[in-house]
C-alpha positions in Angstrom: 0.0 0.1 0.0 2.9 2.3 0.8 4.5 1.5 -2.5 1.3 2.2 -4.4 0.9 5.5 -2.6 4.5 6.5 -3.5 3.9 5.5 -7.0 0.7 7.6 -7.1 2.6 10.5 -5.6 5.3 10.3 -8.3 2.7 10.0 -11.0 0.9 13.1 -9.8 4.2 14.9 -9.4 5.2 14.0 -12.9 1.9 15.3 -14.4 2.4 18.8 -12.7 6.1 19.0 -13.3 7.8 21.2 -15.9 10.4 18.5 -17.0 8.2 15.4 -16.8 10.8 12.6 -17.5 14.1 13.1 -15.8 16.5 10.2 -15.4 16.0 10.4 -11.7 12.2 10.1 -11.9 12.6 7.3 -14.4 14.8 5.4 -11.9 12.4 6.0 -9.1 9.4 4.8 -11.2 11.2 1.7 -12.3 12.4 0.8 -8.9 8.9 1.3 -7.3 7.3 -0.8 -10.2 9.8 -3.6 -9.7 9.1 -3.6 -5.9 5.3 -3.6 -6.3 5.4 -6.2 -9.1 7.5 -8.5 -6.9 5.2 -7.9 -3.9 2.1 -8.5 -6.0 3.5 -11.7 -7.4 4.4 -13.0 -4.0 1.0 -12.1 -2.6 -0.7 -13.9 -5.5 1.4 -17.0 -4.9 0.7 -16.9 -1.1 -3.0 -16.5 -1.9 -3.1 -19.6 -4.0 -1.1 -21.6 -1.5 -3.5 -20.5 1.3 -6.4 -21.5 -0.7 -4.9 -24.9 -1.4 -4.5 -25.3 2.4 -8.0 -24.5 3.0 -9.1 -26.9 0.3 -6.9 -29.6 1.8 -8.4 -29.1 5.3 -11.9 -29.3 3.7 -11.1 -32.6 2.0 -9.7 -34.0 5.2 -12.8 -33.1 7.1 -15.0 -34.7 4.4 -12.8 -37.7 4.5 -13.2 -38.0 8.3 -16.9 -37.7 8.0 -17.0 -40.5 5.5 -14.9 -42.8 7.7 -17.2 -42.2 10.7 -19.5 -44.8 9.3 -16.8 -47.4 9.4 -15.9 -46.4 13.0 -19.5 -46.8 14.2 -19.4 -50.4 13.2 -16.2 -51.0 15.3 -18.1 -50.5 18.5 -15.8 -47.9 20.1 -17.0 -44.9 22.0 -17.0 -42.0 19.4 -18.4 -39.2 21.5 -15.2 -37.2 21.5 -14.7 -38.1 17.8 -18.1 -36.7 16.9 -17.6 -33.4 18.9 -14.3 -32.8 17.1 -15.8 -33.6 13.7 -18.8 -31.4 14.3 -16.5 -28.5 15.3 -14.4 -28.9 12.1 -17.4 -29.4 9.9 -19.1 -26.2 11.3 -15.7 -24.3 10.8 -14.9 -25.7 7.3 -17.7 -27.1 5.4 -20.6 -25.0 3.7 -23.1 -23.7 4.5 -22.0 -22.7 8.0 -18.3 -22.8 7.3 -16.6 -19.5 7.0 -13.1 -20.8 6.3 -10.0 -21.1 8.5 -7.5 -18.6 7.4 -7.6 -14.8 7.9 -5.7 -12.3 5.9 -3.8 -9.9 8.3 -6.3 -11.1 11.0 -9.1 -9.1 9.5 -10.6 -10.7 6.3 -11.4 -14.2 5.6 -9.5 -15.8 2.8 -12.6 -16.9 1.0 -14.0 -13.5 1.1 -10.8 -12.1 -0.3 -10.9 -14.7 -3.1 -14.4 -13.7 -3.9 -13.7 -10.0 -3.9 -10.7 -10.5 -6.2 -12.8 -12.4 -8.6 -15.3 -9.8 -9.1 -13.3 -6.6 -8.5 -10.0 -7.6 -10.2 -10.7 -5.6 -13.5 -10.8 -2.2 -11.8 -7.9 -3.1 -9.5 -5.8 -4.3 -12.4 -6.7 -1.1 -14.4 -5.6 1.1 -11.5 -2.4 -0.9 -11.1 -1.4 -1.1 -14.7 -2.5 2.3 -15.9 0.6 4.1 -14.4 2.8 1.3 -15.8 1.4 1.6 -19.3 1.6 5.5 -19.0 5.3 5.5 -18.1 6.1 2.9 -20.8 4.5 4.9 -23.5 6.1 8.1 -22.2 9.5 6.4 -22.3 8.8 5.1 -25.7 7.8 8.6 -27.1 10.8 10.3 -25.5 13.5 7.8 -26.3 12.4 6.1 -29.5 10.9 9.0 -31.6 
């Protein structure tokens, strides 16, 4: 967020500056873009890994639910097993399951994935617009 704010600041400063593309500003832009791109790629990889962990936990809970029938036939006392299984079912499986992992302790991972699916086009536009702007500016300055 800080990098995006710095990038926005330099973008606005470049719009209102007299000499728009100095080598120093180009260096700052490229550095910020590299840092933000690296962080974004890392965040996307971590998001997919976290979604895989949640899916694996769901599969384990479903598997334990399926095996409870086999355990009933064994004649063992399954009261504690049923309590633990009920807890994990209510935490993981739909419709009552909200998911296990939180992003920064605030937002559930499933909610974040849902928001990214539906709001990714405006986000990508906001993120990629300055990049396209600086690339076209560099192209017009140095190649024409």
